[in-house]
BALOBA-1460 file (C-alpha; in Angstrom, 3 decimals):
// residues 226
<rec num="1" residu="m" x="-17.837" y="22.524" z="27.753"/>
<rec num="2" residu="k" x="-16.410" y="21.663" z="23.998"/>
<rec num="3" residu="q" x="-13.004" y="22.367" z="25.108"/>
<rec num="4" residu="a" x="-12.968" y="20.990" z="28.158"/>
<rec num="5" residu="f" x="-14.371" y="17.889" z="27.519"/>
<rec num="6" residu="a" x="-11.143" y="18.255" z="24.993"/>
<rec num="7" residu="d" x="-9.020" y="18.957" z="27.783"/>
<rec num="8" residu="k" x="-9.741" y="16.276" z="30.686"/>
<rec num="9" residu="v" x="-9.821" y="13.543" z="27.992"/>
<rec num="10" residu="l" x="-5.833" y="14.442" z="26.832"/>
<rec num="11" residu="t" x="-4.911" y="15.042" z="29.776"/>
<rec num="12" residu="w" x="-6.001" y="11.882" z="31.482"/>
<rec num="13" residu="f" x="-4.669" y="10.212" z="27.971"/>
<rec num="14" residu="d" x="-1.077" y="12.282" z="28.277"/>
<rec num="15" residu="v" x="-0.573" y="10.087" z="32.449"/>
<rec num="16" residu="f" x="-2.985" y="6.897" z="31.935"/>
<rec num="17" residu="g" x="-3.699" y="5.910" z="28.134"/>
<rec num="18" residu="r" x="-1.769" y="3.564" z="25.651"/>
<rec num="19" residu="h" x="1.511" y="5.311" z="24.335"/>
<rec num="20" residu="d" x="3.457" y="1.628" z="23.696"/>
<rec num="21" residu="l" x="1.305" y="-0.702" z="21.206"/>
<rec num="22" residu="p" x="3.077" y="-1.465" z="18.264"/>
<rec num="23" residu="w" x="1.015" y="0.131" z="15.772"/>
<rec num="24" residu="q" x="2.016" y="3.580" z="17.224"/>
<rec num="25" residu="k" x="5.690" y="2.891" z="16.943"/>
<rec num="26" residu="s" x="5.183" y="4.747" z="13.637"/>
<rec num="27" residu="l" x="2.073" y="6.815" z="13.316"/>
<rec num="28" residu="t" x="2.028" y="6.779" z="9.493"/>
<rec num="29" residu="p" x="-0.587" y="5.566" z="7.696"/>
<rec num="30" residu="y" x="0.291" y="2.089" z="7.386"/>
<rec num="31" residu="p" x="0.670" y="0.296" z="10.262"/>
<rec num="32" residu="v" x="-2.549" y="2.679" z="11.997"/>
<rec num="33" residu="w" x="-4.415" y="1.302" z="8.332"/>
<rec num="34" residu="i" x="-3.761" y="-2.214" z="9.674"/>
<rec num="35" residu="s" x="-4.265" y="-1.549" z="13.105"/>
<rec num="36" residu="e" x="-7.607" y="-0.135" z="13.009"/>
<rec num="37" residu="i" x="-9.445" y="-2.718" z="10.702"/>
<rec num="38" residu="m" x="-7.863" y="-5.448" z="12.786"/>
<rec num="39" residu="l" x="-9.627" y="-3.880" z="15.675"/>
<rec num="40" residu="q" x="-12.648" y="-3.888" z="14.255"/>
<rec num="41" residu="q" x="-14.623" y="-6.695" z="16.173"/>
<rec num="42" residu="t" x="-11.541" y="-7.764" z="18.115"/>
<rec num="43" residu="q" x="-9.759" y="-6.838" z="21.713"/>
<rec num="44" residu="v" x="-6.390" y="-5.203" z="21.568"/>
<rec num="45" residu="q" x="-5.100" y="-8.029" z="23.058"/>
<rec num="46" residu="t" x="-6.087" y="-10.337" z="20.145"/>
<rec num="47" residu="v" x="-4.844" y="-8.071" z="17.396"/>
<rec num="48" residu="i" x="-1.192" y="-7.583" z="18.675"/>
<rec num="49" residu="p" x="0.296" y="-10.610" z="17.912"/>
<rec num="50" residu="y" x="-1.163" y="-11.072" z="14.916"/>
<rec num="51" residu="f" x="-0.525" y="-6.859" z="13.439"/>
<rec num="52" residu="n" x="3.090" y="-8.216" z="14.828"/>
<rec num="53" residu="r" x="3.038" y="-10.911" z="12.243"/>
<rec num="54" residu="f" x="1.973" y="-9.266" z="9.445"/>
<rec num="55" residu="i" x="4.244" y="-6.662" z="9.322"/>
<rec num="56" residu="a" x="6.842" y="-8.201" z="9.690"/>
<rec num="57" residu="r" x="5.742" y="-10.413" z="6.744"/>
<rec num="58" residu="f" x="4.113" y="-7.273" z="4.650"/>
<rec num="59" residu="p" x="6.076" y="-4.278" z="5.935"/>
<rec num="60" residu="s" x="4.895" y="-1.689" z="3.233"/>
<rec num="61" residu="v" x="1.998" y="-1.320" z="1.648"/>
<rec num="62" residu="k" x="4.004" y="-2.330" z="-1.405"/>
<rec num="63" residu="a" x="4.319" y="-6.096" z="-0.238"/>
<rec num="64" residu="l" x="0.977" y="-5.729" z="0.698"/>
<rec num="65" residu="a" x="0.071" y="-5.282" z="-2.757"/>
<rec num="66" residu="q" x="2.536" y="-7.659" z="-4.568"/>
<rec num="67" residu="a" x="1.696" y="-10.478" z="-2.256"/>
<rec num="68" residu="d" x="-0.768" y="-13.135" z="-2.573"/>
<rec num="69" residu="l" x="-4.076" y="-13.315" z="-1.765"/>
<rec num="70" residu="d" x="-3.818" y="-17.005" z="0.036"/>
<rec num="71" residu="e" x="-1.133" y="-15.960" z="2.125"/>
<rec num="72" residu="v" x="-2.789" y="-12.839" z="3.202"/>
<rec num="73" residu="l" x="-5.806" y="-14.525" z="4.002"/>
<rec num="74" residu="s" x="-3.400" y="-17.438" z="5.917"/>
<rec num="75" residu="l" x="-1.720" y="-14.779" z="8.440"/>
<rec num="76" residu="w" x="-5.526" y="-14.479" z="9.068"/>
<rec num="77" residu="t" x="-6.275" y="-17.573" z="9.996"/>
<rec num="78" residu="g" x="-8.403" y="-16.788" z="14.008"/>
<rec num="79" residu="l" x="-9.098" y="-13.485" z="13.387"/>
<rec num="80" residu="g" x="-12.589" y="-13.861" z="10.980"/>
<rec num="81" residu="y" x="-14.693" y="-11.190" z="9.155"/>
<rec num="82" residu="y" x="-12.192" y="-12.742" z="5.852"/>
<rec num="83" residu="a" x="-13.490" y="-9.504" z="3.501"/>
<rec num="84" residu="r" x="-11.498" y="-7.275" z="6.292"/>
<rec num="85" residu="a" x="-8.250" y="-8.836" z="4.308"/>
<rec num="86" residu="r" x="-9.832" y="-9.266" z="1.333"/>
<rec num="87" residu="n" x="-10.691" y="-5.479" z="1.357"/>
<rec num="88" residu="l" x="-6.862" y="-4.916" z="2.831"/>
<rec num="89" residu="h" x="-5.016" y="-6.462" z="-0.229"/>
<rec num="90" residu="k" x="-7.880" y="-4.853" z="-2.749"/>
<rec num="91" residu="t" x="-6.918" y="-1.345" z="-1.155"/>
<rec num="92" residu="a" x="-3.156" y="-2.214" z="-0.632"/>
<rec num="93" residu="r" x="-2.981" y="-3.022" z="-5.049"/>
<rec num="94" residu="i" x="-5.723" y="0.180" z="-5.154"/>
<rec num="95" residu="i" x="-3.287" y="2.649" z="-3.659"/>
<rec num="96" residu="s" x="0.294" y="1.319" z="-5.239"/>
<rec num="97" residu="e" x="-1.186" y="0.897" z="-8.594"/>
<rec num="98" residu="f" x="-3.460" y="4.666" z="-8.282"/>
<rec num="99" residu="h" x="-1.677" y="6.294" z="-5.492"/>
<rec num="100" residu="q" x="1.885" y="6.229" z="-6.330"/>
<rec num="101" residu="g" x="1.853" y="4.280" z="-2.986"/>
<rec num="102" residu="e" x="1.107" y="6.983" z="-1.030"/>
<rec num="103" residu="f" x="-2.142" y="7.076" z="1.037"/>
<rec num="104" residu="p" x="-4.901" y="10.023" z="0.238"/>
<rec num="105" residu="r" x="-4.977" y="12.503" z="2.926"/>
<rec num="106" residu="s" x="-8.029" y="13.700" z="3.541"/>
<rec num="107" residu="q" x="-10.983" y="11.029" z="5.200"/>
<rec num="108" residu="q" x="-12.892" y="11.757" z="2.372"/>
<rec num="109" residu="d" x="-10.810" y="10.364" z="0.125"/>
<rec num="110" residu="l" x="-10.469" y="7.470" z="2.364"/>
<rec num="111" residu="q" x="-13.128" y="6.721" z="2.412"/>
<rec num="112" residu="q" x="-13.590" y="5.686" z="-1.339"/>
<rec num="113" residu="l" x="-11.534" y="2.660" z="-0.625"/>
<rec num="114" residu="p" x="-12.208" y="-1.112" z="-0.269"/>
<rec num="115" residu="g" x="-13.193" y="-1.563" z="3.607"/>
<rec num="116" residu="i" x="-12.570" y="1.729" z="5.173"/>
<rec num="117" residu="g" x="-15.485" y="3.358" z="6.249"/>
<rec num="118" residu="r" x="-15.717" y="6.658" z="7.881"/>
<rec num="119" residu="s" x="-14.672" y="5.935" z="10.988"/>
<rec num="120" residu="t" x="-11.781" y="4.506" z="10.403"/>
<rec num="121" residu="a" x="-11.021" y="6.760" z="7.749"/>
<rec num="122" residu="g" x="-11.262" y="9.326" z="10.401"/>
<rec num="123" residu="a" x="-9.027" y="7.484" z="12.347"/>
<rec num="124" residu="i" x="-5.916" y="7.594" z="9.538"/>
<rec num="125" residu="s" x="-6.428" y="10.945" z="8.724"/>
<rec num="126" residu="a" x="-6.449" y="12.853" z="12.586"/>
<rec num="127" residu="i" x="-3.585" y="10.318" z="13.529"/>
<rec num="128" residu="c" x="-1.916" y="10.458" z="10.901"/>
<rec num="129" residu="f" x="-2.719" y="13.523" z="9.192"/>
<rec num="130" residu="h" x="-4.227" y="15.855" z="11.757"/>
<rec num="131" residu="e" x="-6.812" y="16.636" z="9.849"/>
<rec num="132" residu="r" x="-9.599" y="17.870" z="12.395"/>
<rec num="133" residu="v" x="-12.349" y="15.148" z="11.675"/>
<rec num="134" residu="a" x="-14.753" y="12.996" z="13.991"/>
<rec num="135" residu="i" x="-14.528" y="9.310" z="14.573"/>
<rec num="136" residu="l" x="-17.142" y="6.767" z="15.658"/>
<rec num="137" residu="d" x="-16.051" y="3.228" z="16.671"/>
<rec num="138" residu="g" x="-17.720" y="1.300" z="19.286"/>
<rec num="139" residu="n" x="-15.301" y="3.112" z="22.483"/>
<rec num="140" residu="v" x="-16.344" y="6.498" z="21.495"/>
<rec num="141" residu="k" x="-19.847" y="5.789" z="20.619"/>
<rec num="142" residu="r" x="-20.380" y="4.644" z="24.076"/>
<rec num="143" residu="v" x="-18.070" y="7.728" z="25.434"/>
<rec num="144" residu="i" x="-20.196" y="10.324" z="24.140"/>
<rec num="145" residu="s" x="-23.343" y="8.190" z="24.205"/>
<rec num="146" residu="r" x="-23.290" y="8.199" z="28.273"/>
<rec num="147" residu="a" x="-21.435" y="11.620" z="28.674"/>
<rec num="148" residu="f" x="-24.211" y="13.197" z="27.045"/>
<rec num="149" residu="a" x="-27.410" y="10.356" z="28.117"/>
<rec num="150" residu="i" x="-27.738" y="10.045" z="24.109"/>
<rec num="151" residu="g" x="-30.289" y="7.159" z="24.279"/>
<rec num="152" residu="g" x="-31.279" y="4.297" z="20.793"/>
<rec num="153" residu="w" x="-29.263" y="1.999" z="19.110"/>
<rec num="154" residu="p" x="-26.353" y="3.182" z="17.108"/>
<rec num="155" residu="g" x="-27.270" y="1.296" z="14.634"/>
<rec num="156" residu="q" x="-30.310" y="2.925" z="13.852"/>
<rec num="157" residu="r" x="-29.499" y="6.337" z="11.590"/>
<rec num="158" residu="a" x="-30.997" y="8.670" z="13.560"/>
<rec num="159" residu="t" x="-29.036" y="7.475" z="16.774"/>
<rec num="160" residu="a" x="-25.538" y="7.388" z="14.510"/>
<rec num="161" residu="e" x="-26.030" y="10.975" z="12.895"/>
<rec num="162" residu="q" x="-27.122" y="12.598" z="16.374"/>
<rec num="163" residu="l" x="-24.028" y="10.946" z="18.048"/>
<rec num="164" residu="w" x="-21.608" y="11.803" z="14.841"/>
<rec num="165" residu="a" x="-22.952" y="15.680" z="15.927"/>
<rec num="166" residu="q" x="-21.786" y="15.198" z="19.113"/>
<rec num="167" residu="a" x="-18.405" y="13.881" z="17.902"/>
<rec num="168" residu="e" x="-17.584" y="16.701" z="15.253"/>
<rec num="169" residu="a" x="-19.292" y="19.471" z="18.053"/>
<rec num="170" residu="l" x="-16.395" y="18.172" z="20.617"/>
<rec num="171" residu="l" x="-13.409" y="18.266" z="18.521"/>
<rec num="172" residu="p" x="-10.332" y="19.888" z="19.397"/>
<rec num="173" residu="y" x="-8.315" y="22.544" z="17.146"/>
<rec num="174" residu="e" x="-5.091" y="21.277" z="18.495"/>
<rec num="175" residu="r" x="-3.828" y="17.327" z="19.197"/>
<rec num="176" residu="i" x="-6.137" y="16.086" z="17.251"/>
<rec num="177" residu="n" x="-4.019" y="13.073" z="16.370"/>
<rec num="178" residu="a" x="-3.763" y="12.394" z="20.628"/>
<rec num="179" residu="y" x="-7.632" y="13.270" z="21.239"/>
<rec num="180" residu="t" x="-8.967" y="10.647" z="18.592"/>
<rec num="181" residu="q" x="-6.678" y="7.519" z="20.335"/>
<rec num="182" residu="a" x="-7.550" y="9.356" z="23.769"/>
<rec num="183" residu="m" x="-10.978" y="8.545" z="22.881"/>
<rec num="184" residu="m" x="-10.388" y="5.642" z="21.775"/>
<rec num="185" residu="d" x="-7.976" y="4.624" z="24.755"/>
<rec num="186" residu="l" x="-11.056" y="5.742" z="27.175"/>
<rec num="187" residu="g" x="-14.098" y="3.435" z="26.193"/>
<rec num="188" residu="a" x="-11.995" y="0.651" z="26.172"/>
<rec num="189" residu="t" x="-10.094" y="0.781" z="29.138"/>
<rec num="190" residu="l" x="-12.594" y="2.886" z="31.625"/>
<rec num="191" residu="c" x="-15.848" y="3.759" z="29.937"/>
<rec num="192" residu="t" x="-16.175" y="0.104" z="28.825"/>
<rec num="193" residu="r" x="-19.728" y="-2.158" z="27.939"/>
<rec num="194" residu="s" x="-20.919" y="-3.913" z="31.347"/>
<rec num="195" residu="k" x="-18.594" y="-2.335" z="33.855"/>
<rec num="196" residu="p" x="-17.454" y="1.126" z="33.524"/>
<rec num="197" residu="a" x="-14.946" y="2.929" z="36.307"/>
<rec num="198" residu="c" x="-17.026" y="5.975" z="36.266"/>
<rec num="199" residu="g" x="-15.006" y="6.404" z="39.714"/>
<rec num="200" residu="v" x="-11.822" y="7.591" z="38.125"/>
<rec num="201" residu="c" x="-13.783" y="8.684" z="34.668"/>
<rec num="202" residu="p" x="-12.019" y="11.873" z="33.710"/>
<rec num="203" residu="l" x="-15.204" y="12.776" z="32.325"/>
<rec num="204" residu="q" x="-17.682" y="11.361" z="35.537"/>
<rec num="205" residu="p" x="-18.273" y="14.972" z="37.262"/>
<rec num="206" residu="n" x="-20.350" y="16.140" z="34.151"/>
<rec num="207" residu="c" x="-21.155" y="12.456" z="32.593"/>
<rec num="208" residu="e" x="-24.879" y="12.693" z="31.926"/>
<rec num="209" residu="g" x="-24.936" y="9.103" z="31.951"/>
<rec num="210" residu="y" x="-23.544" y="8.679" z="35.077"/>
<rec num="211" residu="a" x="-26.005" y="11.237" z="36.708"/>
<rec num="212" residu="t" x="-28.669" y="8.516" z="35.535"/>
<rec num="213" residu="g" x="-27.478" y="6.159" z="37.987"/>
<rec num="214" residu="k" x="-27.854" y="3.925" z="34.981"/>
<rec num="215" residu="p" x="-24.826" y="4.547" z="32.611"/>
<rec num="216" residu="t" x="-24.474" y="1.291" z="31.572"/>
<rec num="217" residu="q" x="-27.933" y="1.604" z="29.600"/>
<rec num="218" residu="f" x="-26.425" y="4.133" z="26.948"/>
<rec num="219" residu="p" x="-26.251" y="3.284" z="24.016"/>
<rec num="220" residu="n" x="-29.404" y="0.848" z="23.729"/>
<rec num="221" residu="s" x="-28.679" y="-2.453" z="22.768"/>
<rec num="222" residu="k" x="-30.192" y="-3.518" z="19.254"/>
<rec num="223" residu="p" x="-34.004" y="-4.169" z="19.063"/>
<rec num="224" residu="k" x="-35.306" y="-7.612" z="19.518"/>
<rec num="225" residu="k" x="-37.382" y="-8.262" z="16.444"/>
<rec num="226" residu="d" x="-40.864" y="-9.340" z="17.250"/>
């Protein structure tokens, strides 16, 4: 099942995945990191012009580290969640000062930097350094939750641990960088929150959520407070 799952995802990605996003021009840590942080809580189409302006002004981690925080925040205006921009600036300075301008290569080490959680660290290390680690952003949570009919709200620890375990169990041994991008693309373009395109999804024949007839019930929403 594990290899079949990855094969289906990768075969779909090779034909239908997104291959021309601006941060894919150079799969090096700096642009991938900037894009991953910007894409938290924000749609791709919104991020693209912000990303292009940001990279044009700060083309390297050194340039970002040397920048004034006010200018960084100014370029961030409109994206919201400004702690993301502050953490970008902090991390750029840490990388420049303590890592000789080089990004740590492992998920574990990347997680030690401000604003980089487990999933973002996994994306950087898998896409840029081919480390065989899982990610679990909102798109991937949705794909895995539906494919294996994993109920519960992902914000709850037990559900999150179940999703992480499943994500790690599915990892292929080859093309981990492409697989990582493919899983994000599948969730963003087909396995969407309210109108999943199950009819053209490569996972549909074996999707347990689809088999229930109500795939959108996975994952569960945040429980309402009494």
